[in-house]
N, C-alpha and C positions, 0 to 999 in steps of 0.2 A: 328571772332573775335567778343566774348560777348561784349556787349555793356552795359554799367548805365545807362539806362533813367531813367527821373525825376520820382519820386512819386506824385499818382497824389495829392494834398491837402497842396507839402511840398515846401520849399522852393525850388528853381531852384538854382544851382548851374555852375557856370563855368568852365571853360577845369580846368585839372589837377585835379581836386572836390571840386574848394576856392569856396568861396560866393559871390554876384557880392555883388558891392559896395552899403553899406546900409539896408543890408540885417541882418539882426540880427541873429548870432549864433545858434547852432543845441544843443540846452542844455547835456549837459553829454558827448560834443566834442571837447579838444580845438579845440585851433584858428589857425588858418591853420591846423588841420592834416587829408589827404587824408582819405578817409571813407571806409570798407570793404570792397577791392574789394570783386565785383560779390554783396549784400546786398545793403542794401536801406541806409541811410543817417542817418535816422533819427529814435533813439533808439522807440520800439515797434510799426511802421509800420507794416506794408504784410516785409515779410520775402522769398527773393527766395530759398530752399534748395538744389536749383539744386547745387553741389558744387564738381560735376565729370563735369565735361567744361572745352572745353580749356584756356588755361591759356596767356593770353594778355602781349606783349611786356614788359619788369619789372614791371611785379604782383608780381614777385620772391622779386625787393625790396622790395614793395609795405610792403609787408609781415612783411620783418623785421623793416618797421617802426614805423609797430605798437609790433611788440614783444616787440623792442624798450619800446615804452609806462605802457607793455603790465603790472603794478606793476603799476601806476600808475592809471589803468583802472579797473571800481569801478562796472560797472556792469558784472555782472556771465556772463551773457548769449554772448554779446560781444565776452567773452573772450571766450568763447567754440567756437565762431562761427571760431575765430580767428587760433584757433587749425583747426575743422574739416577742412577749407579752405585746413593747413597745408597739413594732414591724406591727405587730398582728392588727392592734387597733388605728393606726394609720391606716393601715388598706382597708378597715371598713369603713371606711370614709370619719370614722374619729378624732377631731383635734388633736391634738399632743403636741401642739408647735408654743406650748407655755414650759414645753418636757424644753426645748430647747439651749436653754445654758445648761442643765444640766448634764445635757448629751454633748455641750460643750469638754463639759469637764472628764466624762467618759472616755473621750478619745485616746488618754493618753495611756497608755494600753500597747502588750509587746500582742496578745490573742489576737490573732487575725481574723476571728467569724468576726470578732467584737470592730473590729474595726472596720469591717467591709459593711455590716448591720447598723452602726453610725451611720459612713458616708452614704449609706444611703436612704439613713434619715433626714439630712442635713440638704441631699443633691432634693429631696421631694418638698420640703417647704421652701429654698430660693425662691421661687419664682411667685408665691404667693406671697414672703417675707421677702420681701429682699435687704430686709436690713437686716436682719439678724442671717440673711446668710453671709453680710458680709463679718459679719464676728467671726468667721470663722476661716476666711480668709486662712491671717495670719502661718493660721496649724496649717493648713491641706499642703499652701507653698511646706511653709517646714518639714512637714510629711515625703515631698516631692522631692528632698535631701538624700530623708532614712536610708539608710544601708544595706537593709531587704527589698531586691529589689520589686518582691512582690507588694510592700509599701509605698514605695517611690511608684510601680503602676495605677497601685489602684489612686492615689490620692491626686493623681495626677487625675484617672479618667474624673472621676468628683468633680478637680474642681474647673474639667474642661464643662463636664455636666451641670453647672449652675445655670450657665446660660442667661449671663444678665451683662447688660452691655458696659457696667464698671469695672466689671473685673475684666475687657480685654489689657488691663494694664498689668494684673497682679497670674494673669494665664502666660502669656508672651514669651518670657523670660525659660517658665522652667517652660515648655513645650519646647523651647529651641534645647533648654540646656539635654532635656528626653529624647533626641534624634542622635543626640552622640553618645546615649546611655551605654556603657560597658554589656547592657547584658538586652535578649532580643527583647520580653515582652513588654520592655518599657521603650524602648524608640514603637517597637508597632501599637503600642495605649496614645504613644506622640504622636502616632501618623492622623490619627485617628481621630486626637482630641485638634489638630489642625483643620479637620474637615466641619468642626463644629464650631470652628471659630471663622471659618469663613460665611458658614450662614451666619454666625452672632454679627458679624463688624465687617463685609467685603473692603473695600477699604482699606481696613488696617493692616489685615492679610495681604492686600499689595502691597503695603506698603513694607511689609516683614519680610518681604520676598520670601515667601516658600513654596510657590508654587516651584524655583529650584533649586531647591536645595528637595524640597522632591522628588524631583527625576536624576538630581546625584544618589538618594536613596535608591533607585532603581539597582543600582551595584551594591549594594547592600549585602552582608553573606548570609545573611536571615532567609531564606523566605518568606518567610507566615510579616517581615515587616516588607517586601519584597510583592507582595499576594496585598495587603496595604496601600500599597504606595497606587498602586494598579487603578484601585476601586475609587481610589479620595479625585486623584487625577481623571477617572473617567467624570467625580460628578460635579469636581469646579469647573469643566471649561467639559464642560458636556453642551451648550447652546456654540460653543465652536467642534459639537460632532468626537469631544469623547478627546483623552489624553492626546498627545503630539504622537504621531509616532518614520519613523527614521527607518537605515535596513539598518546602524550605527544599533537602534532600539531594537527591533527586534528582531534579530539574527541574537545579542545577547540574552533575553531572554526565550531565543528561543534552545539555543545553548542547555539553561537550567534548565528546561522546561520537566527532568526526570525529579531533580530537587524539592518538588510542588509537591502542596500537599494535593488531597485532592478536586480541593474551593482550591487553591492556587492552578490548579490545571483546568480549572473550566473559567477560569478568569485571562487567566494570557492563552487559548481555545478563540475567548470571544476576540478576541485582540483579530485573529489573524483574519476574521473576513473583511478590514479593515485596512489590511495592508495592500499595498500595489506591490506583486514585486520589482526589481528592477528592470530581470530580464526571464526569459523562458527556462534556464539552466538556475533559473534560483526557485522559481517557480512549482522544478518539477524535488526540490531540493530539500526545499521548506511539506510537500507531500510523504517525500520518504521520512524524513525523518519525525511528521505526528502519521504517519499508519502503523508504529505500537500500537498508538493508544483503542485501534482499531482492537485488542484484543484484550482490551480489561471487560468486568461485570458489569464497568456503571455506562449504566444507558445516558444520561448527560453528555460527562463525553466522547461520547460515538457521537450524541447527535451533532455534539456540537463538532467534532470531530470532522462531519457529514459534508457538517455550512462551510470551513475553514476546505475540506476540499472544493467544493461547487465556485469559491469568491475564484480557488486561485485556475480551474480548468474555465472558468469566465473569464482570469488576467489575461493567461497567453497564451488562449486557445487559440488555434486561426478563419480569421472573416471575411465573407465577402469581399475580397481588394484591396486585400495583406498580397506584400509583394514578398511577400516566405519559398520555399522553399519545395515544390512539391508534394510533398513528403512530409511536411507540419502535418502535421495532429487536429482541425479541426477544433474550435466547444464545442459543437457535437457530441462528435469520438471523445474529450477530455470525459465527458460529464458522463457520456458508458461507459466507458470505463474504469471510472469512479464509482459505479450504479453495480457495475460485475463487481470491485474488490471491497465491497462493505452489506453485499446480500449477505452472506455468510453471519456473517456478525450481528446485525441487527432480522438473522430470522432468528439467530438460536437466544435473542435477548426477549424475542413478543414472545416463543413459546417459556420459557423458565421467569417470567417476572413477574410481578404484583399484577394485579385485574389490574390498578388502575394506573401502575405503568404498560402495559400490553398495550391497554386502551388509546392511549399516547402513541404511542410506538407504530400502532394500526392506520393513523391518522398522517404519519410521515412515513410509510412505505409504501401510501397509500397516494400520497404525491409526488412516491419519486417514479410508481406506474407509470404516477398518470403521463412524469419527463422523462423516461424512458422505457416505452412501454415491448415488453416479451422476457426485457431480463428476468424475472421474476416467474415468471412461465413453469419454469423446472420445480420449486418447490410451492405450488399448488393446494396441496399436502398438505403442507405448515397451517393452511388459511379455512381448511371445515371445521365445521364449529364439534366442539365439545360438551357434553350432557351438565359439563358442571363451571362453561365457562354463563361469566352476568349476561346478560340480555344485551346495555350496552356492545358488546364487546361481538357477542355471538351476529347484531349487525351489520358489526363493519368486515366481519370478515365476507360477510354473506355479500357485500359492498365491492369487496375485494376480489370476492369466487369473478363475480364475468368478467375483469380486466382481467384473466389471466388463462383462459381462453383460446384454448391453438388449434386445431385440428386434432391434434396426439389425443389434447386433454379435455376438449368440448365433452364428451361423452360422458364422461367419466362428471362431472364439473353439473350440465343438468341432470344425471342423475343426482346427485345429491340436493341439489336445490329443488329440485322434484319430492324428494324425502320430506323440509324443510318446509311444503305451500301447504298446509293442514296441519300444523301447531298451534297449539292453544293459543300461541303468541302470535293477534292480526296482523300487527306491528312487521311481525317476522315474515309468515303464509302474507303482504304487501309487494316487501323490497325482494321475497326468493319473487317472485313472480316479472319484478320487473329486474329483476336480475336475469333472469332468462330470456326475457325483453331479450336487453340490452345487448346476450351475443347476439342473437337471428339481426342487432339494426347493425350490428359494428360489423358482420360477416364473418370473425371470427375465428368462427366452427366450426370451418371449412364447408367441402361439396353435400348436401342433401342438410346440412344443419339447420337451413332456415324452415323451410319443411318441416321436419322435422319438430320444432319447438314452434312452431304453428298448428298443427292437433294434438298437441299437449295444451296451447292453451285454447284450445275452440274444444276439449274434454273439461278442459278448466267451467268454461261459460255453462254445463249443463250440472254442476257444486250445486247445486240451490241449500243444502243444509251450511256455504260456507259462504255468507254473500258476498264478505268482504274477497272471498277467490276471484267469484266471479264477477263482477264489480273489476279488479283491479285486471285478470285478462281480458276485457273487452276495453279495456286503455291500451293498454300492449297493444293488442290485434288492431284499435288501429294506427298506433304509429308504424306495425309493418306495416300497413298496408299504406300509408303514406312512405317508407322506406323499400313498400318492393310490391308496383301495383298491380304485377303476375298472378300476389296472391289474392287477391279479392274472388276468383271465379270458386278460388280452393277452400272460402273458409266462408259462405255462405250462405248452406244449408241452415244452420244453428240459429242465424239473427234473428228470425220473427218470434222463432218457442224463448228465445232467453233476452226478450227489451221485456216478455210475459212478467218477469217474475224477479228480475234483476230492480231494487228499488235507485237501492246509492246511486246522486245526481250522474256525481263523475263514469258508475258503466253504462246509467243509461243516456248518455249524451254519446259517450263513445259509440254504442252499437248503434244510435241516432244515424250519427256520421257515421258505420259503415254499411246504414241501408242504403245511405247516400248515394254513394260510393258504386256499392253495388250491387243498384239497380236492374241494369240488365238480367240479371241472377237467376235475385229473386222475383220470384212470380208477382207475391202477395205486397210487394215492398209500394205500394199508390197505398196501397187500404190498409196497412199495419201503420205508415205514417198519416194518417183522413181521420184516425181514430186519435192519436195522439194530439192534430187539430184541433178536431172538435171538444177537446178536453181542453184547447191553449190554458183557457182561464184560471184552471185547478196546477196549474203546472207554479212550480215556487221560486224557483232557482229558476239563475237568467243562463246556466249556461246549456245549461237544453235547453231555451227556446231558441237560442242564439244555434244551441248545433241543429235543430227542426227546421229553421230556414234555410239554413248553406244547404243542408240532405234535400228536402223539398225541388229548392231552385235549381242543383244539382240533375237531382232527376228528373225536372220537368226539361230536361235536353236532348235526353233519355229517352222516357217514356212522354210527349207532351199532351195524348191526349185521355190521358187517364189521372193529368197530373193539371193541367190546366185551371181550371174552376179552385183544383181546395188550394190552388197555392194564390188565387187571388184573395182566397178567405184569409189567409192563412200568412196577405200582404197587408192584407185592411187594418187587421187586430197586431201584429206587429207594429205597423205605422201610428197606433193610434195609442197602445201601451207605452205609458210615462215609465216607468219603472228598476228602468236600464238607456241609460241616451246611448249609447252602443247599437240596443237592437235598434232602438227606433231608427239610429241614420241609417246605419246597414238594408236592412228592410227601406227607409226609403229610396235607398241608394239604390235598389234595386227592379223597386217598381219605374220609378221613372227612366232607369237604361234599359227596361224589356219596354217601354209605353213607346218613347223617343225615339230607339236604335231605326233607319233603316233596313240593316242588317241583319238577320236574329244571327248570321256564324259570326259576327263582330262580335254580339252579348255575351255567344255561348264562349268564345277564348278569350275573353275577360272575367267576366264568375269562376269558366272552372280552369283558370290554369293557376298551375304550381306556384303562387306567390312566397312558400316557402322555401326558397334553398339547400339543399339535404347537403352533409357533408359523407367524409368516409367513415364514422363514428359517430355523427348527432346530427340534430337540428341544428339549422340556424338561428331558432330563436331562444337555443340551449346553447348560442356558445361561448363560454368563459372564458376562451386563452385566455385574453385580455387578465378577467382576475390570480385565474394560477398559472400567469406572468409577474403579477406582485407579489403571490402567494412564496414563488419560488424563493423573492428581493431579503424576504422574509421567514424563510426558513426556517425553525428551531422558533421558536416564537408562540403566546397563542394565539397569533394570526389562523394558521394553521389549526390549532386543534377546535378555535369556532368560522372560520372559513369568511373569513372577511378584510378590511383590511383593518391597521394597525389605527383608522381614524373613525373605524367608526364605532370604536368599542372607548376612549381613552381621547379626554378631552385632546385639543393643539395646543394645547402648552408644556400637559405630561410630555408626547412624542417624543424621546428624543429622538434628534438625527445623527442619520449615518452618514460621517464623511470619512469617504475612501484619501488614500498618506499614503503616500508622500503626494504631494504633483506632480513634479521631472519626475515621477518615474513614470515607465517604466524607460532605466536607462539604453540610450544604442546597442544595439544591435552586438558589435563589434566588441561593448567595455566587458570583459569577466565579472560576472559574480561572484560572488565571497558561499567561499563552500559551508552547510551547515553539517555537522559533525553530527550520527544516528547521537543516542546516549546510551543505547539501553536497551532492550525490549523487556528487561523483569524489573530495571528497576522504575520503569512508570510504573507496570502492573499491579509492582510491588503494592506502588499506593493506593493502590483502588482494592486490597484483599484478596484479588480471584485470580486466578491462570493464566495466565495469557494458552487458554486451549481453543482459540476457534482455529478454524480450519477451514483452509481456501482454495480453489483449484487454480485463482491469479495468484501467480507467486509476489511476494515482499520487494520490493524494489530495493538495490543496494548500490548502501548510503557513500557519498560519492566520497572523492580523495581529498581530504582539506590543498585549498590551495591560498597562498597571499589574499586578503584585499587591498586595494586601491580607493575605497571608499572614505571620503569623508568622517572625519569623530566629529559632528555635528553637535556633541552632546557633553565630550571631557571622559569621552569610556577609555582613554587612554591607548593599550594594545591589548586590550579584550577581544581585538574585532576580525587584527592585523594577523594573527594566527591561531591558529584551533587551542579550543580547552584544555586541559587534562584529559587525561581517557577516561572514563568511568570504572572503574572496579570491572570485568572482565563475569558473565554472565555463568550461574551456572550449567554445565555443559547438559544437564537435565533440565534443561528448562525454553534450550533454545526452539523458532519453533520451525523442525520437520519431522512431523508427523502429518496427512496427511488423509483426511477416512474417505470415504464412499459416502454418499447419503441415501442411496441403495443396494442392498444386501439379498440376494435369493442364496436361505442358507436350510435345507431338510436336517433333520430330524437323528435318520442312518447319517448323511455324512457328514452333520453336527461327531457322532458317535463316533465316525470312521478318525475321522481326524485327528480328535480327542486323544483317540485310543493309541495312533500307529510317535506320538509323539513320548517318548523314554520317561514319568517322574522324573526325575533326576535331572533334564533336561527344560525340571518346568519351574519360574522366579517364584516364590511367595514371601507376602507384605503380612505381615501379622502381628492386630493390633492396633494398628490406626487409626487415631482417636477424629472423631466426629464430633462437629460441636453437638449433632441435636439427631435423636433418632427418625428415619422416617417411618408412618404411619401406615401406609400400605401398598403390598407391594404392584401393585398399577400404580401409585405414586411414583416409585423408585422407573417402571419400564418407562413412565409421558419420559421425567427428567434428563433417563439418560435415550432416548432417545433423540431427544430434542440434540442433542452432542453424534447422532448416526454411529451411540450404543447401543446392538437389540438384545434381545432377551427369546432365549431359547425358548425356554423352565422356569419355574419362580414360585417360591414356593414359600407359607409364611407356619414357622412353630411357636409353643409358648416366651424362646425366648432371643432368635430371631426369624431374621428373612436368611432362604440361599436360591437364587439363582444362580441362568449359569447362561453367557456374553458372551458374543461375536461382533467383528466388526471388519472392517480388512480395509489395503491399502489401498491409494489405485494402483500402487502398482502393481498390486496382486494377491499381497500377501496378509496370510487369518492372521487374530490375535481371538483367542479363545484364553475365556473366561470364568473361574467360578470364583463364586463372592457369598462373605458368606457374611449380614448386617446384622450384630449385636447390638439387641433395645437398650439393658441393662448393665456396663456402662455404655453409652455410642461408642462400635469402631466398628471397624473394616479389615474382614481377613480377603487376604484374594490371594489367586496361583492363576500362572497362565502361562501358558504354550500361544508358542508359534508355529503355525506350518506357511512351507510353502515363501520361506524367508527368512536371514540370517536373525538369532540374538542378539536385536543390539538395547543392552541398559538403556540406552535412553530413550527408543520410542517406547521399552516397556516403561518406561515413568511419567512419560509426555503418556500412556493411557487409562496409568494409575489415578493424577492430576484431570484430567476425565473426567475417573469418575468421582472423584471424593471434586475435585466443583461441581457438579452433577447431584452430588446427593445434598448440596449445599454446605459445605466445611472449604 
C-alpha cells in the first residue's frame, strides 16, 4: 500500500491530506484540496517519479477531484503530473474510464504534452467504450483545424486511431483536408490515417478515391510524405503485388532518392527489384544511379542495393536464344560484375558491424559466394576467426572459408582450420573437420591437396581424447572415398584400430562403410565385421545396422570364402529385425537377389554400382540447386537467414506477393530509354551519417547524359520526366571518391623510417583536435578497425591520456601515405600528421584518408 510520507521541511498534514489547525495553507493549492496522489504536497519540492505504483482504494476518486479543478490550476508541472498519474493507472490495467468526462474537459489546453496524454487516453478507451468515444469526436475534428500544425497532426492521428466504424463519416473530410495541408507533418499523418481508414472500411475508402490521391501525392515536395505514400500503397495493394509501378513513377522516385531519409531510401530500394527496366540502357542507368548507396555505412541500404542490382542484371542480361548482339553481356556475366562491385563494401561492413549485423551479412555473403564462386577468394583472410567473435559468427566464417579455397590459398585455409579442430567448442571442431573435407571434395585446393587433407583426417582418427573429432573425421573420410575411390588403399591402415574406440553412431557407421570399401587392402576386414555381426543384438542405431549390411555384402564380392557364412547370419538377423523397415526391406532384397540370380557377376554389378552420382562439388543427394535459386529470388529477406522458403515459416495468407511490373516492359530495343540523372554521391552518403569511404578496384559507372523521354505520362506527373531535374548541389571536392587503396601492403620498420625522414616536416599536412564521438578502448580495437579500411599499423602505444599510432597505406598507383595519429582520451579528439611519399600531395586524397580514419574510429 503506497503511503504519503511528509516531506522534510514542509508543513505536516493530517488525515485525508488536510492541514493541522493553525498551519498556513500551501501556496498555489486551494484550501482543503487533497494532494496529488503519490506526490509531495508542496510545489517545487522533491518529486516522486514512481507513477507505476499500486493504487490506494479511492485514489481514482481523488484523481477525479483533481481533474475537476484542472482548469483553475496554474502550475503547468502539477497539471502534467495529474495526467501522468492517470496514464500510469491506465497502463497498469486499472479502469479509469470513469474519468472520461473530466479528461474531455482537460483537452482544452495549449500544452502539447497534456494534449498528447489526453489523446492517448481517448484512443485507449475508444474501442471498449464506443459511446464515450463519440463524445470526443467534435473536439478532435475541431482540433484538426487548429492553427498549430503539431496539434492538427496529433488530433488527426487520434481521430483515425479511434478505429470505430461509425466514425468513418467524421474522419473522411478531415483526412481529405489534411492531404492538402501546408505542413508536411500533417500531410504525412493524413497519409497514414488513410491506411487506418482502409483497414476499417475498405468500401468507404474506395468511394473516397483515396487511392488516386495517394498516387498524386508521390509528387509531394516533402520526401517523408512520399515515403509514407509508398508504404501505404504497398499495403493497400498487397493482393496485387504492391503499388503499381511504371516508368514515370520509377524514374520520379529515383531522381529524388537523394532527398529521402534513410528509411525512405530503403522504401524506394525495395521497389527496384519489382520494376522491369524498359530496355538495357535504362537498366544500366538505374544501376549507375544506385551505385553511390554502396558507399554508405548502412548495411540495410547496401544489401537492398545488391538485390536491386541482381534483379536488374537478371532482367537485362542476355539469355540463351536471345537475338542480341554477340558482345551483349549475359545474365551470368552481369551478376559476376555486380558481385565484384559489391565485394569491397560488403566485406568492410562485415568487419566493422555489430555481432548481430555481421552474422546476417555473413549469411548474405555465403549466398553470394555460392552464386558466383571465386570472386571473394582474395578476401579469405577477412573470414578468419577472431578470438573476440561470438560462437555463431565463428561457425559462419569457418563454413565460408572452405568455399574460398583455391590452389594459392588452400594451404593457409587448411592450416587455419586445423588449429580450430581441437577447440573447446565441439560444434566448431566438427564444422572445421567438415570444411577441410569439403575443400577436398570440391578439388579446389590444387594438386596434392586431396591427399594432404586425407592424411590430416587419418591423424584425427587417432585423437581418442576428442571423440567428436574422430567421429567427424571418419564421416569425412567416407565421403572422400566416395568422391575419390583411389584413396581407399592409402587410408585403410588405421580403420580396424579406430573402429574399436569410436563410439558415436555416425562415426561407427562411416568406419564400417570404409572397411567394406577397403576390404581388399585390410587383411582383418572380415574378422572385424564378424565381431560386430556377433553383437548385432546390442546395436541400437539403425544407421550402423544399415552400414554393416551394405559393407558385408560389398566385402562378400571381394572375399567370398571368408564372408559367406557371416553374411548368411547377418541376413537372417536383418530380415527378422522389425525395428527398421528400410533395413528389413534391404536385407530381403539382398537375400532374394543373391539366391535367385543365375549369374553372380550380375548381382555384383547391381549391388556394388555407384547409385549416387557425384557432381563437381557435391553428391546427388546433397543437391540444393533448386533451393538456392529460390533463395536468390527472396534475397534480403529472412529466407536467407533461415535457409528455407517463405512458405515454410509464414502462413500462406500472410505471404506478400511479388509481382514484376509494368507488364509492357521491356520496350522494343530501338526505343530510347529515359535517362536517370545521378543525384550526387554525397547527398545519399550524408543521409546515413557515414563517409563515402569504400574504395574498390571496379570503377563506378558514369552517369548518362540526360535526354528527352518519349514515355507516356500515365499518372499525370507532368513534365517531371520529359526533362532532367534540377542539378543537385555540387559535392565538396574533399568527399569525391578518387582514392583507391591496396588491400595488402608490406613495409618494414626501416623502410617506414626512411620514407618518413625523406619528406620534410614542412611538407606534412597537419590536422589538429578533430572531434570524435567516443574514445577507442584499446590499440587492438583501433588497429582492427583501421585494417578493415586498408590502413595498416607500423607501431602503436597507449599512454595515460592518449593513444599514439604510426600508420601507412598505399594507393593502387603506388604512392604511400605515412600517418602519425594521436587519439586523445578525454576529450575524445584526433590529431594527424600526414606525409606522402612517391606521389603528389593531393589535398583531396589526403582529406579522404582523414575521413577513412574518422570512419574507422566510429565517428
